[in-house]
C-alpha positions in Angstrom: 9.8 7.6 -38.6 10.7 9.8 -35.6 14.2 9.7 -34.2 15.0 8.6 -30.6 15.5 12.3 -29.7 12.1 13.3 -31.1 10.4 10.5 -29.2 12.0 11.6 -25.9 11.0 15.2 -26.5 7.4 14.2 -27.2 7.2 12.1 -24.0 8.9 14.9 -21.9 6.5 17.5 -23.3 3.5 15.3 -22.5 4.6 14.9 -18.9 5.4 18.6 -18.6 1.9 19.5 -19.8 0.2 17.1 -17.4 2.4 18.1 -14.5 1.5 21.8 -15.1 -2.2 20.8 -15.2 -2.0 19.1 -11.8 0.0 22.0 -10.4 -2.8 24.4 -11.6 -5.3 22.5 -9.4 -3.7 24.0 -6.3 -5.4 27.3 -6.9 -8.8 25.5 -7.1 -8.6 24.1 -3.6 -11.2 26.5 -2.1 -14.1 26.6 0.3 -16.1 24.3 -1.9 -13.4 21.6 -1.5 -13.6 22.1 2.3 -17.4 21.9 2.3 -17.2 18.8 0.2 -14.9 17.1 2.8 -17.2 18.2 5.7 -20.3 16.9 3.8 -18.8 13.5 3.3 -17.5 13.3 6.9 -21.0 14.0 8.2 -22.7 11.6 5.8 -24.1 8.2 6.9 -24.2 7.0 3.4 -21.8 6.1 0.6 -20.2 8.0 -2.2 -21.7 7.1 -5.6 -19.1 8.1 -8.3 -20.4 8.5 -11.8 -19.2 9.6 -15.2 -19.0 8.6 -18.8 -16.3 7.9 -21.3 -12.7 8.3 -20.1 -14.1 10.0 -16.9 -15.8 6.8 -16.1 -12.4 5.0 -16.0 -11.2 7.7 -13.5 -14.3 7.1 -11.5 -13.4 3.5 -11.0 -10.0 4.3 -9.8 -11.4 6.9 -7.4 -13.8 4.2 -6.0 -11.0 1.8 -5.5 -8.9 4.4 -3.6 -11.8 5.6 -1.4 -12.9 2.0 -0.5 -9.3 1.1 0.5 -8.9 4.1 2.7 -12.1 3.9 4.7 -14.7 5.8 2.6 -17.4 3.5 1.2 -17.9 4.1 -2.4 -19.4 2.5 -5.6 -19.2 3.2 -9.3 -22.3 4.0 -11.4 -21.8 4.5 -15.1 -23.8 7.6 -16.1 -25.3 5.9 -19.2 -26.5 2.9 -17.2 -27.8 5.2 -14.4 -30.5 6.6 -16.6 -31.5 3.0 -17.6 -32.1 1.6 -14.2 -28.8 1.8 -12.2 -30.1 4.8 -10.3 -31.6 2.2 -8.0 -28.1 1.9 -6.6 -28.4 5.4 -5.0 -29.7 5.2 -1.5 -31.2 7.9 0.7 -28.1 9.0 2.5 -25.7 8.7 -0.4 -23.7 11.5 -1.9 -23.3 11.5 -5.7 -20.0 12.7 -7.2 -20.2 13.3 -11.0 -17.0 13.6 -13.2 -17.2 15.4 -16.5 -14.7 17.6 -18.3 -17.3 19.7 -20.1 -20.2 19.2 -17.7 -22.6 19.4 -20.7 -22.7 15.9 -22.2 -26.2 14.6 -22.9 -25.9 11.7 -20.4 -24.9 14.1 -17.7 -27.7 16.5 -18.5 -30.2 13.6 -18.3 -28.7 12.3 -15.0 -28.3 15.4 -13.0 -32.0 16.3 -12.6 -32.8 12.8 -11.6 -30.2 12.9 -8.8 -31.5 16.2 -7.6 -35.1 14.8 -7.6 -33.9 12.1 -5.3 -32.6 14.8 -2.9 -29.1 13.5 -2.8 -26.2 16.0 -2.6 -24.4 16.3 -5.9 -20.6 17.1 -6.1 -19.3 18.0 -9.5 -15.7 17.4 -10.6 -15.5 19.3 -13.8 -13.3 21.5 -15.9 -16.2 23.9 -16.6 -17.7 25.3 -13.4 -20.2 27.3 -15.5 -21.5 24.2 -17.2 -24.9 22.6 -16.6 -23.3 20.2 -14.1 -21.4 22.9 -12.4 -24.5 25.1 -12.0 -26.7 22.3 -10.7 -24.1 20.8 -8.2 -24.2 21.3 -4.5 -20.4 21.9 -4.6 -17.9 22.1 -7.5 -14.3 20.8 -7.5 -12.7 22.6 -10.4 -10.4 20.5 -12.6 -9.9 23.0 -15.5 -6.9 22.5 -17.7 -5.4 24.8 -20.2 -5.0 22.1 -22.8 -4.8 18.4 -23.3 -1.4 16.8 -23.8 -2.8 15.4 -27.1 -1.4 17.6 -29.9 -4.9 17.9 -31.4 -6.2 19.0 -28.0 -8.9 16.2 -28.3 -7.9 13.0 -26.5 -8.6 13.3 -22.7 -5.1 13.3 -21.2 -4.4 16.3 -19.0 -8.1 16.6 -18.1 -8.3 13.0 -16.9 -5.0 13.3 -15.1 -6.4 16.4 -13.3 -9.6 14.4 -12.3 -7.4 11.6 -11.0 -5.3 14.0 -8.9 -8.4 15.8 -7.5 -9.8 12.4 -6.5 -6.6 11.5 -4.7 -6.6 14.8 -2.9 -10.2 14.1 -1.8 -9.3 10.6 -0.6 -6.2 11.6 1.2 -7.9 14.5 3.0 -10.7 12.2 4.2 -8.3 9.5 5.5 -6.1 12.1 7.3 -9.0 13.9 8.9 -10.5 10.6 10.0 -7.1 9.5 11.5 -7.0 6.5 9.2 -3.7 4.8 10.1 -1.6 1.8 8.9 -3.6 -0.6 11.1 -6.9 0.6 9.5 -5.2 0.3 6.1 -4.1 -3.2 6.8 -7.7 -4.3 7.4 -8.6 -3.5 3.8 -5.4 -4.9 2.3 -4.9 -8.4 3.7 -3.7 -9.9 0.4 -0.5 -9.7 -1.6 2.9 -8.3 -0.6 1.4 -5.2 0.9 -1.0 -7.1 3.2 1.9 -9.3 4.3 4.0 -6.3 5.3 1.1 -5.0 7.4 -0.1 -8.2 8.9 2.6 -10.9 8.8 4.3 -11.6 12.2 7.4 -13.6 13.1 5.1 -16.2 14.7 3.5 -16.8 11.3 6.9 -17.8 9.8 9.4 -19.4 12.2 7.4 -22.5 13.1 7.8 -23.6 9.5 11.5 -23.9 10.0 13.6 -26.5 11.7 14.7 -25.7 15.2 18.4 -26.2 15.4 19.9 -26.5 18.9 22.8 -28.1 20.7 23.8 -28.2 24.4 26.8 -26.2 25.8 28.9 -29.4 26.0 28.1 -30.6 22.5 31.2 -31.5 20.4 32.1 -29.5 17.3 31.1 -32.5 15.2 27.7 -32.4 16.7 27.5 -28.6 16.0 28.5 -29.1 12.4 26.0 -31.9 11.9 23.2 -29.8 13.5 23.9 -26.7 11.4 24.2 -28.8 8.2 21.1 -30.9 8.7 18.8 -28.0 9.7 20.1 -25.9 6.8 19.6 -22.5 8.4 23.3 -21.6 8.8 22.9 -21.4 12.5 22.2 -23.3 15.7 21.1 -22.1 19.1 23.1 -23.3 22.2 20.5 -24.1 24.9 20.2 -25.6 28.3 16.7 -26.7 29.4 15.5 -24.6 26.4 17.1 -21.5 27.9 19.1 -19.7 25.3 22.8 -19.5 26.1 24.3 -18.5 22.8 24.4 -19.2 19.1 26.9 -20.6 16.6 26.8 -19.7 12.9 28.5 -21.2 10.0 30.8 -18.2 10.1 31.8 -19.1 13.6 32.7 -22.5 12.4 34.9 -21.2 9.6 36.7 -18.8 11.9 37.3 -21.7 14.4 38.8 -23.9 11.6 41.1 -21.0 10.7 42.3 -20.4 14.2 42.3 -23.8 15.8 44.6 -26.8 15.1 42.9 -29.3 17.4 39.1 -29.1 17.3 38.6 -32.4 19.1 38.9 -30.6 22.5 36.5 -27.8 21.7 32.8 -27.7 22.6 29.9 -25.5 21.7 30.5 -23.2 24.7 34.0 -22.5 23.4 33.0 -21.0 20.1 29.4 -19.7 20.7 28.4 -16.0 20.7 26.9 -15.2 24.0 24.9 -12.1 23.0 22.9 -13.2 20.0 20.5 -11.0 18.1 16.9 -12.0 19.0 13.4 -11.1 18.2 10.0 -11.8 19.8 7.5 -14.0 18.1 4.8 -11.2 18.2 7.0 -8.7 16.3 6.1 -7.9 12.7 8.0 -9.7 10.0 9.1 -6.2 8.6 10.7 -5.5 12.0 12.7 -8.8 11.7 13.9 -7.6 8.2 15.0 -4.2 9.6 17.0 -5.9 12.4 18.7 -8.2 9.9 19.5 -5.3 7.6 20.8 -3.1 10.4 23.0 -5.9 11.8 24.0 -7.2 8.4 22.9 -10.8 9.2 20.6 -13.3 7.6 19.1 -15.0 10.6 17.5 -14.1 13.9 16.8 -16.2 16.9 13.2 -16.1 17.9 12.9 -16.0 21.7 10.5 -15.2 24.5 12.9 -13.5 27.0 15.5 -16.3 27.3 13.2 -19.1 26.1 14.4 -20.4 22.7 11.6 -20.7 20.2 13.2 -21.0 16.8 14.9 -19.3 13.9 13.7 -16.8 11.2 15.8 -16.5 8.1 16.1 -13.8 5.4 15.0 -16.4 2.9 11.7 -16.8 4.7 11.1 -13.1 4.2 12.1 -13.2 0.6 9.7 -16.1 0.0 6.8 -14.2 1.6 7.5 -11.2 -0.6 8.4 -8.9 2.4 11.8 -7.9 0.9 
């Protein structure tokens, strides 16, 4: 059995080989790459990404990345394509074919059919002189010196190179199109990422209690309000106009410094310049304000109109943090 040191060396060597394979792709970013980007930008159709074996798995990741960044794409398995799935290819589509060798039987059978349809064919291959490379409209070269597999057989470096080239393609397309975070949000409405891009303060604070006392409220009333609403804070308002806030920290400091609390009112201990946030601000903005001010709550207000409270726990619950 290999020692811990040997296992670490194998892992490091694998990563080093694959990292060098990706670095080598930099030299393959040529005019064909530029023409491919221009062809896709001018197209009215979709990208149909096809391959077989491990390359087919990379195709599916490419499709997911392209679809989520504004370039419509679909996956078509090369073996299924020659048994009916070619019907997925429409008139204005561009076909991208992934193959390390570019000479597998399925690819050789598929390529002439695509060309007969008249669709542009982009090759992502490690052998630009292959059948696929020779027949393609443009070639994106993903040649690697060797696989990370010690037998130089299992697709490792070659599929990593395909994956990286696909990412380069997707990122170029989104940047040239000016695809920004708002566009990204449209395609990612679910999960923590979607919430970061979409969730506003107004989506959160109405679910909380709305603690408030008047300027003349007694300290007992303040304590009861903070305790019952369980947000560690209360607003001090007059006719719903925000006058200040009192936190549980203010109460502790008051108890440390005052001997007779019966004469005190909310006005006596409130902070008159509370941190506030507008209801239309993003939840992530609320989080940044809390972090920058080292606080766990923010008053939600429309100018001086008191609306409610947003708490750090709300953001934790929504997966924003």
